[in-house]
C-alpha positions in Angstrom: 9.1 7.4 -4.1 11.3 8.6 -6.9 9.6 6.3 -9.4 6.1 6.8 -8.0 3.7 4.4 -9.8 6.3 3.7 -12.5 8.0 1.3 -10.1 6.8 -1.9 -11.7 6.9 -5.7 -11.1 8.3 -7.5 -9.3 8.8 -4.7 -6.7 5.4 -3.1 -7.1 2.1 -3.8 -8.9 -1.5 -2.6 -9.1 -3.8 -5.0 -7.2 -7.3 -3.5 -7.7 -9.4 -0.4 -6.9 -6.5 2.0 -6.9 -4.6 -0.2 -4.4 -0.9 -1.0 -5.1 1.3 -3.7 -3.5 4.9 -3.1 -2.6 7.0 -6.3 -2.1 10.1 -6.8 0.0 11.9 -9.8 1.4 12.5 -10.2 5.1 13.7 -13.1 7.3 10.2 -13.9 8.3 8.9 -14.1 4.7 7.8 -11.8 2.0 6.6 -8.4 3.3 3.6 -6.9 1.5 2.7 -3.2 1.9 -0.7 -2.2 0.4 -0.9 1.5 -0.4 -2.5 4.2 -2.6 -1.4 7.5 -4.0 -3.1 10.3 -2.1 -5.2 11.8 -0.6 -2.9 14.8 -1.0 -0.8 15.6 -4.0 2.5 13.6 -4.1 1.4 11.6 -1.1 1.7 7.8 -0.6 -0.5 6.3 2.1 0.3 2.9 3.4 -2.9 1.1 4.4 -2.0 -2.4 5.4 1.2 -4.5 5.8 1.5 -8.2 6.2 4.2 -10.9 6.1 3.1 -13.3 3.4 3.7 -17.0 4.2 1.8 -18.6 1.3 2.4 -18.3 -2.4 -0.8 -16.3 -3.1 -1.9 -13.1 -1.4 -4.9 -13.4 0.9 -7.8 -11.4 -0.6 -8.9 -10.4 2.9 -5.7 -8.3 3.1 -6.6 -6.4 -0.1 -10.2 -6.0 1.2 -8.8 -4.5 4.4 -6.7 -2.0 2.4 -9.8 -1.0 0.3 -11.9 -0.4 3.4 -9.2 1.7 5.0 -8.8 3.8 1.8 -12.5 4.4 1.7 -12.5 5.6 5.3 -9.7 8.0 4.4 -11.5 9.4 1.4 -14.7 9.8 3.3 -12.6 11.7 5.9 -13.6 9.4 8.8 -9.9 8.9 9.4 -7.0 11.3 8.9 -3.7 9.5 8.0 -0.6 10.2 9.9 1.6 12.3 7.7 5.4 12.3 7.9 7.3 14.9 5.9 10.5 13.2 4.7 11.7 16.4 3.0 13.1 16.7 -0.5 
């Protein structure tokens, strides 16, 4: 969170349509968190998470994140908000 969108590859990168991907390793494979900045100021919203088993990301996972982001922006869904303090 400290670096915001300045956290660059290989840990994080812009995917498309204001969706970012955060990468982490786990025992099961590579974890991918798809997120965007918002809807509130200084807020990061995680939209979708997967354990990636193949070399390339599945475009359906990115499409899922884009659909979920659209639902949040249209206010059909309110994200769960956790205040982690300062």
